[in-house]
C-alpha positions as CSV (number, residue, x, y, z in Angstrom):
1,M,0.0,0.0,0.0
2,N,2.9,2.4,-0.7
3,T,2.7,5.2,-3.2
4,Y,4.8,7.9,-4.8
5,E,3.5,11.4,-5.1
6,I,5.4,13.3,-7.9
7,T,4.9,16.9,-8.7
8,G,6.2,17.6,-12.1
9,G,6.7,20.4,-14.6
10,Q,10.3,21.5,-14.0
11,P,13.7,20.4,-15.2
12,V,15.2,17.7,-13.0
13,I,18.7,18.7,-11.8
14,G,21.1,17.0,-9.4
15,E,23.1,13.9,-8.7
16,I,22.3,10.2,-8.2
17,T,24.5,7.1,-7.7
18,C,23.6,4.0,-9.6
19,L,23.0,0.8,-7.7
20,G,24.8,-2.5,-8.5
21,A,23.3,-4.1,-11.5
22,K,20.1,-6.0,-10.6
23,N,20.5,-8.2,-13.7
24,F,24.0,-9.3,-12.5
25,V,23.7,-9.5,-8.7
26,S,20.8,-11.9,-8.5
27,K,22.6,-14.3,-10.9
28,A,25.9,-13.8,-9.0
29,M,24.1,-15.0,-5.9
30,V,23.0,-18.1,-7.7
31,A,26.6,-18.6,-9.0
32,A,27.8,-18.4,-5.4
33,C,25.9,-21.6,-4.7
34,L,28.0,-23.5,-7.2
35,G,31.1,-23.0,-5.0
36,N,32.4,-25.1,-2.1
37,S,33.2,-22.1,0.1
38,V,32.0,-18.7,1.0
39,T,31.5,-15.9,-1.6
40,V,31.4,-12.3,-0.7
41,L,29.6,-9.9,-3.1
42,T,30.1,-6.1,-2.9
43,N,28.1,-3.2,-4.4
44,V,25.0,-5.2,-3.8
45,P,21.7,-3.2,-4.0
46,R,19.1,-3.5,-1.2
47,I,16.2,-4.0,-3.6
48,G,13.3,-6.4,-3.8
49,D,14.8,-8.8,-6.3
50,V,17.9,-9.3,-4.2
51,E,15.9,-9.9,-1.0
52,I,13.7,-12.4,-2.8
53,T,16.7,-14.2,-4.2
54,A,18.3,-14.3,-0.8
55,E,15.2,-15.9,0.6
56,L,15.3,-18.5,-2.2
57,L,18.9,-19.4,-1.3
58,Q,18.0,-19.6,2.4
59,A,15.1,-21.9,1.5
60,I,17.5,-24.5,0.2
61,G,19.8,-24.0,3.2
62,A,22.4,-21.5,2.1
63,E,23.5,-18.9,4.7
64,V,23.0,-15.4,3.3
65,T,23.9,-12.4,5.5
66,W,24.5,-8.7,5.0
67,Q,27.9,-7.7,6.3
68,D,27.1,-4.0,5.7
69,E,24.6,-2.0,3.5
70,T,26.2,-3.2,0.2
71,T,28.1,-6.4,1.1
72,L,26.5,-9.8,1.0
73,R,28.1,-13.0,2.3
74,I,26.8,-16.3,0.9
75,D,27.8,-19.6,2.4
76,P,26.7,-22.5,0.2
77,T,28.2,-25.3,2.3
78,T,25.0,-25.5,4.4
79,I,22.8,-26.1,1.4
80,N,20.7,-29.2,2.3
81,H,17.5,-29.1,0.3
82,Q,16.9,-29.8,-3.4
83,R,13.3,-28.5,-3.3
84,V,12.3,-24.8,-3.4
85,T,9.0,-24.4,-1.6
86,M,8.9,-20.6,-1.0
87,A,5.6,-19.1,-1.9
88,D,7.3,-15.7,-2.7
89,S,9.6,-17.4,-5.3
90,R,6.9,-16.7,-7.9
91,Q,7.8,-13.0,-7.7
92,N,10.9,-13.4,-9.9
93,R,12.5,-15.8,-12.4
94,I,15.5,-17.0,-10.3
95,P,14.1,-20.5,-9.5
96,I,14.8,-21.9,-13.0
97,L,18.4,-20.9,-12.5
98,L,18.7,-22.8,-9.3
99,I,18.1,-26.1,-11.1
100,P,21.7,-26.6,-12.4
101,G,23.3,-26.1,-9.1
102,L,20.9,-28.4,-7.3
103,L,21.5,-31.1,-10.0
104,H,25.2,-30.8,-9.5
105,R,24.8,-31.1,-5.8
106,F,21.9,-33.6,-5.3
107,Q,21.2,-35.0,-8.8
108,S,17.6,-33.8,-8.2
109,A,15.8,-30.4,-8.1
110,E,12.3,-29.1,-7.7
111,V,11.3,-25.5,-8.2
112,P,8.0,-23.6,-8.6
113,R,6.7,-21.9,-11.7
114,L,8.3,-18.5,-12.4
115,G,7.0,-15.0,-11.8
116,G,8.4,-11.6,-12.8
117,C,7.0,-8.8,-14.9
118,N,4.1,-9.4,-17.3
119,I,5.8,-8.1,-20.5
120,G,5.1,-11.0,-22.9
121,K,5.8,-14.7,-23.2
122,R,9.0,-15.7,-21.4
123,N,9.1,-19.4,-22.1
124,V,11.6,-21.6,-20.5
125,D,11.9,-24.1,-23.4
126,F,15.5,-23.1,-24.0
127,H,16.4,-23.8,-20.4
128,L,14.6,-27.1,-20.3
129,N,16.1,-28.2,-23.6
130,A,19.6,-27.4,-22.4
131,M,19.1,-29.4,-19.2
132,R,18.0,-32.4,-21.2
133,L,21.0,-32.1,-23.5
134,F,23.3,-32.2,-20.4
135,G,21.6,-35.4,-19.3
136,A,18.8,-34.4,-17.0
137,D,15.3,-35.7,-17.0
138,V,13.0,-32.7,-16.7
139,E,9.3,-32.8,-16.0
140,E,7.2,-29.7,-16.4
141,R,4.3,-29.8,-13.8
142,R,1.4,-27.6,-13.2
143,D,3.0,-26.1,-10.1
144,G,6.6,-26.0,-11.3
145,F,9.5,-28.1,-12.6
146,K,11.2,-31.3,-11.4
147,A,14.6,-32.4,-12.7
148,K,16.8,-35.4,-11.9
149,T,19.9,-37.1,-13.2
150,R,21.4,-40.5,-12.4
151,K,25.0,-39.4,-12.7
152,R,27.1,-36.3,-13.1
153,L,25.9,-34.0,-15.9
154,Q,27.6,-34.5,-19.2
155,A,28.9,-31.7,-21.5
156,A,26.9,-30.8,-24.5
157,H,26.9,-28.8,-27.7
158,Y,23.9,-26.4,-27.8
159,E,23.0,-23.6,-30.2
160,L,20.4,-21.4,-28.6
161,P,17.5,-20.6,-31.0
162,Y,17.7,-17.0,-29.7
163,P,20.4,-15.3,-27.7
164,S,18.4,-15.3,-24.4
165,V,20.2,-13.9,-21.4
166,G,18.4,-16.3,-19.0
167,A,19.1,-19.4,-21.1
168,T,22.7,-18.4,-21.5
169,E,23.0,-18.2,-17.7
170,T,21.4,-21.6,-17.3
171,C,23.8,-23.1,-19.8
172,L,26.8,-21.6,-18.0
173,F,25.6,-23.0,-14.7
174,L,25.1,-26.4,-16.3
175,S,28.4,-26.6,-18.1
176,V,31.0,-25.3,-15.6
177,L,30.7,-28.5,-13.4
178,A,29.6,-30.9,-16.2
179,E,32.0,-33.7,-17.3
180,G,33.7,-32.8,-20.6
181,T,33.8,-29.8,-22.9
182,T,30.7,-27.9,-23.7
183,V,30.3,-25.6,-26.8
184,L,27.6,-23.0,-26.5
185,R,26.6,-21.0,-29.6
186,N,24.3,-18.0,-30.2
187,V,24.8,-16.9,-26.5
188,A,23.9,-13.6,-25.1
189,L,26.7,-11.0,-24.8
190,E,25.2,-8.5,-22.3
191,P,27.8,-6.9,-20.0
192,E,26.1,-8.8,-17.1
193,I,26.8,-12.1,-18.9
194,N,30.5,-11.1,-19.3
195,E,30.6,-10.3,-15.6
196,L,29.1,-13.6,-14.8
197,V,31.7,-15.4,-16.9
198,A,34.4,-13.4,-15.1
199,M,33.0,-14.3,-11.7
200,L,32.7,-18.0,-12.6
201,T,36.3,-17.9,-13.9
202,S,37.5,-16.4,-10.6
203,M,35.8,-19.3,-8.9
204,G,37.8,-21.8,-11.0
205,A,35.7,-22.3,-14.1
206,K,37.3,-22.7,-17.5
207,I,35.3,-20.6,-19.9
208,F,36.6,-19.4,-23.3
209,H,35.2,-17.0,-25.8
210,R,35.5,-18.4,-29.4
211,G,34.1,-16.5,-32.3
212,W,30.9,-14.4,-32.3
213,R,28.4,-15.5,-29.6
214,E,30.3,-18.7,-28.9
215,L,31.6,-20.0,-25.6
216,V,33.6,-23.1,-24.9
217,V,33.4,-24.4,-21.3
218,E,35.7,-27.1,-20.0
219,G,34.0,-28.7,-17.0
220,V,35.8,-28.8,-13.7
221,E,35.4,-31.0,-10.6
222,E,34.6,-28.2,-8.2
223,L,34.4,-24.4,-7.8
224,Q,35.6,-22.2,-4.9
225,G,34.0,-19.1,-3.4
226,C,35.3,-15.7,-4.4
227,H,35.1,-12.0,-3.6
228,Y,33.4,-10.0,-6.5
229,H,32.4,-6.4,-7.0
230,A,29.1,-5.9,-8.9
231,I,29.1,-3.6,-11.9
232,G,26.9,-0.6,-11.9
233,D,23.4,-0.8,-13.4
234,R,23.5,0.4,-17.0
235,I,19.7,0.0,-17.4
236,E,19.1,2.3,-14.4
237,A,21.7,4.8,-15.7
238,A,20.0,5.1,-19.1
239,S,16.7,5.8,-17.3
240,W,18.2,8.8,-15.5
241,A,19.7,10.0,-18.8
242,C,16.2,9.9,-20.3
243,L,14.8,11.8,-17.2
244,A,17.4,14.5,-17.6
245,A,16.8,15.0,-21.4
246,A,13.0,14.7,-21.2
247,T,12.7,17.4,-18.6
248,N,15.5,19.5,-20.1
249,G,17.4,19.1,-16.8
250,E,20.9,17.8,-15.9
251,L,21.8,14.7,-13.9
252,T,25.2,13.6,-12.9
253,V,25.2,9.8,-12.6
254,T,27.9,7.9,-10.7
255,G,28.7,4.3,-10.3
256,V,28.4,3.1,-13.9
257,S,30.9,2.8,-16.7
258,P,30.1,4.3,-20.2
259,T,31.6,1.2,-21.8
260,T,28.5,-0.9,-20.8
261,F,26.0,1.2,-22.7
262,G,26.2,-0.4,-26.1
263,N,24.0,1.4,-28.6
264,F,22.2,3.6,-26.0
265,L,24.5,6.6,-26.2
266,P,24.5,6.9,-30.0
267,H,20.7,6.8,-30.0
268,F,20.5,9.2,-27.1
269,T,22.7,11.8,-28.8
270,K,21.0,11.3,-32.1
271,V,17.7,12.6,-30.7
272,G,19.2,15.6,-28.9
273,G,20.5,14.2,-25.6
274,G,24.0,15.1,-24.4
275,F,26.5,13.5,-22.1
276,E,29.9,14.2,-20.7
277,V,32.2,11.6,-19.1
278,I,33.7,13.4,-16.1
279,G,35.3,10.3,-14.5
280,P,35.8,6.6,-15.1
281,R,32.4,5.9,-13.5
282,T,30.7,9.3,-13.6
283,I,28.6,10.7,-16.5
284,K,26.7,13.9,-16.8
285,F,23.5,13.7,-18.8
286,F,21.5,16.6,-20.2
287,R,19.6,17.9,-23.3
288,A,22.1,19.2,-25.8
289,K,19.6,20.5,-28.3
290,P,15.8,20.4,-29.0
291,L,14.7,16.8,-29.2
292,V,14.1,15.4,-32.6
293,P,12.2,12.2,-33.7
294,T,13.9,8.9,-34.6
295,M,13.3,5.3,-35.6
296,L,14.4,2.9,-32.9
297,E,14.6,-0.8,-32.7
298,T,15.3,-2.9,-29.6
299,D,17.6,-5.9,-29.9
300,V,19.9,-8.1,-27.8
301,Y,23.2,-6.5,-26.8
302,P,25.1,-4.7,-28.2
303,G,21.8,-3.5,-29.6
304,F,19.4,-1.1,-27.9
305,S,18.1,-2.9,-24.8
306,T,14.4,-3.6,-24.5
307,D,14.7,-2.3,-20.9
308,W,15.7,1.1,-22.2
309,Q,12.7,1.3,-24.5
310,Q,10.1,2.6,-21.9
311,P,12.0,5.6,-20.6
312,F,13.2,6.4,-24.1
313,T,9.7,6.4,-25.4
314,V,8.6,8.9,-22.7
315,M,11.5,11.1,-23.8
316,L,10.3,10.9,-27.4
317,T,7.0,12.4,-26.4
318,Q,9.0,15.6,-26.1
319,A,10.5,15.4,-29.6
320,S,8.9,17.4,-32.4
321,G,7.7,15.0,-35.0
322,I,6.8,11.3,-35.3
323,S,9.1,8.6,-33.9
324,G,8.9,4.9,-34.4
325,V,9.8,2.3,-31.7
326,H,10.0,-1.4,-32.6
327,D,10.5,-3.9,-29.8
328,T,11.9,-7.2,-31.2
329,V,12.6,-8.8,-27.9
330,Y,9.2,-8.9,-26.2
331,E,5.9,-8.8,-27.9
332,S,3.8,-7.1,-25.2
333,R,5.9,-4.3,-23.9
334,F,3.8,-1.3,-24.9
335,G,0.8,-1.7,-22.5
336,Y,2.1,1.2,-20.4
337,T,1.5,3.7,-23.3
338,K,-2.2,3.7,-22.6
339,V,-1.4,5.5,-19.3
340,L,0.9,7.9,-21.1
341,N,-1.8,8.8,-23.5
342,G,-4.1,9.5,-20.6
343,L,-1.5,12.0,-19.4
344,G,-1.5,13.8,-22.8
345,A,0.9,11.8,-25.0
346,N,-0.1,10.7,-28.5
347,I,1.2,7.2,-29.0
348,Q,-0.3,4.7,-31.5
349,L,0.4,1.0,-31.3
350,S,0.7,-1.3,-34.3
351,D,1.2,-5.0,-35.0
352,Q,3.4,-4.2,-38.0
353,C,7.1,-4.1,-37.7
354,V,8.4,-0.5,-37.7
355,G,11.8,-1.3,-39.2
356,Q,13.2,-4.7,-40.1
357,R,10.8,-7.6,-40.1
358,C,11.1,-9.5,-36.8
359,R,10.0,-12.8,-35.3
360,F,6.7,-11.2,-34.1
361,A,5.6,-10.2,-37.6
362,D,2.1,-11.4,-38.7
363,H,1.3,-12.7,-35.2
364,G,-1.0,-9.8,-34.2
365,Y,1.2,-8.5,-31.4
366,A,1.2,-4.7,-30.9
367,H,5.0,-4.6,-30.7
368,S,5.6,-1.3,-32.5
369,A,4.7,2.3,-31.4
370,L,4.4,5.6,-33.3
371,V,5.1,8.5,-30.9
372,H,3.6,11.8,-32.1
373,G,5.4,14.7,-30.4
374,K,5.8,17.2,-29.0
375,T,3.0,16.8,-26.4
376,A,2.5,18.5,-23.0
377,L,1.7,16.1,-20.2
378,T,-0.7,16.8,-17.4
379,A,-1.3,14.9,-14.1
380,Q,-4.5,13.0,-13.6
381,D,-6.6,12.9,-10.5
382,D,-6.8,9.1,-10.4
383,P,-3.7,7.2,-9.1
384,L,-1.7,5.2,-11.7
385,E,-1.0,1.6,-10.9
386,V,2.5,0.5,-11.8
387,P,2.2,-2.6,-14.0
388,D,5.9,-3.7,-14.0
389,L,9.4,-2.6,-13.2
390,R,10.5,-0.7,-16.3
391,A,7.0,0.7,-17.1
392,G,7.0,2.0,-13.6
393,L,10.1,4.0,-14.2
394,A,8.6,5.3,-17.4
395,Y,5.6,6.5,-15.2
396,V,8.1,8.3,-12.9
397,I,9.6,10.2,-15.9
398,A,6.2,11.0,-17.2
399,A,5.1,12.3,-13.8
400,A,8.2,14.5,-13.7
401,L,7.2,16.0,-17.0
402,A,3.5,16.4,-16.2
403,E,2.1,19.6,-14.7
404,G,0.5,18.8,-11.4
405,T,0.9,16.0,-8.9
406,T,0.7,12.3,-10.0
407,K,0.2,9.5,-7.6
408,L,1.7,6.1,-8.4
409,T,0.5,2.9,-6.7
410,S,2.0,-0.6,-6.5
411,I,5.4,1.0,-6.3
412,E,7.0,-2.2,-4.9
413,R,7.2,-3.2,-8.6
414,I,9.5,-0.3,-9.2
415,E,11.4,-0.8,-6.0
416,R,12.3,-4.4,-6.7
417,G,14.7,-3.0,-9.2
418,Y,15.3,0.7,-8.2
419,G,14.9,0.8,-4.5
420,N,13.2,3.7,-2.7
421,L,13.3,6.5,-5.2
422,A,12.2,9.2,-2.8
423,T,15.4,8.5,-0.9
424,R,17.6,7.8,-3.9
425,L,16.6,11.0,-5.7
426,A,17.2,13.2,-2.6
427,Q,20.2,14.8,-4.2
428,T,18.1,16.1,-7.0
429,N,15.3,18.8,-7.1
430,M,12.7,16.2,-8.1
431,R,9.6,16.7,-6.0
432,I,8.8,13.1,-5.0
433,K,7.3,11.8,-1.8
434,R,6.8,8.2,-0.7
435,T,3.5,7.7,1.1
436,Q,2.9,4.6,3.1
437,L,-0.6,3.4,4.1
438,V,-0.4,1.9,7.6
439,E,-3.1,0.4,9.8
440,N,-3.9,1.5,13.3
441,T,-6.2,-0.4,15.6
442,S,-8.2,1.7,18.0
443,E,-9.2,0.7,21.5
444,K,-12.6,-0.5,20.2
445,G,-10.8,-2.8,17.7
446,I,-11.7,-0.6,14.7
447,V,-8.9,-0.6,12.1
448,T,-8.2,2.8,10.6
449,R,-5.8,3.6,7.8
450,L,-3.3,6.4,8.1
451,F,-0.9,8.0,5.6
452,S,2.7,8.5,6.6
453,R,5.3,10.1,4.4
454,A,9.0,9.4,3.9
């Protein structure tokens, strides 16, 4: 029952430090369970996805403790369960990644069905096919997945049908302790994947890059724990860049390297955004010139990330002209635009490919958007319910643009990836309050609801 109240209509100026990358840290926590000794992760964000993943690891017996606000200690030597029974595990997609480690350890694994944001089909066929190739028997049940093997997993050759990040991670976890040499083709190359490879290598894995999107993994008998510092969150940093340019403000973002952005920075400057690298992990973002329209297509790294699409689309509402945005990664990622239109944007959805023909062509999915700008945004009286993590951040940027005060509900969907924005944006002039609905029981036993602000 927490909400954000955001009063917009002014340029957002100030500083913010990026958290450790959500898309790396949660996977690094799983990787720690492959070791035979303690792993310590630093620059770990205190966000919902990390807390859920910690509870999942604890559910199978691992000891997970915070040493300070950003340092997490994981002891896998106490793992004693091959079945994940946590009800909250449906809130993210980590359970499927736990199967390889449990198979290595117990030759058996049971995990629940997956949760996460509702942004389109996120099938696990690639994961299950990989497990079977490595020698596991996998059964898909109504309530989850059960896998088992009669002996040590065996190396395999697997070409992913699509360079899925999650499936690449599953294949890495399967192969590092499998017997023999594995060849993985058409793998994902996101910076978070490269960091995971580096972490596994520091634990004793033998992983080699060979050619484009190809990894060769020589299985080892065991892995050790390690100390590893998480990279900064490039997805978050790009969101702040869009906030700065959309509102004609200026934000200095620390904690992230410009080398992790892939194609974001060229697209950002093409439409009128500007940036200045003022340190190895510090970038200043601003609007360099009046925003102009563009044609944009999401793709796997090093292409334009699908997670950058939502804040970038909000920014394009302030560009003079018609922009086209084509999401080739997920087929149902534009549902949030209906709310933007309610605030005054003019965005049309289409089931046609705006750009190159993609795998969603002729399937009736509204996976392209035409953004007509420039439009003024105005706050609505009714609260806006956040549908998912990235759309929620798009709502935050839209609220910062809109004249008046916007209230966002279901903000835990934002905070599972970004933390408490009211606190984190305290070094900016953004007018954002976090309101918490709490219950108070009177002497007569009557429950009343009160609002408190943080």
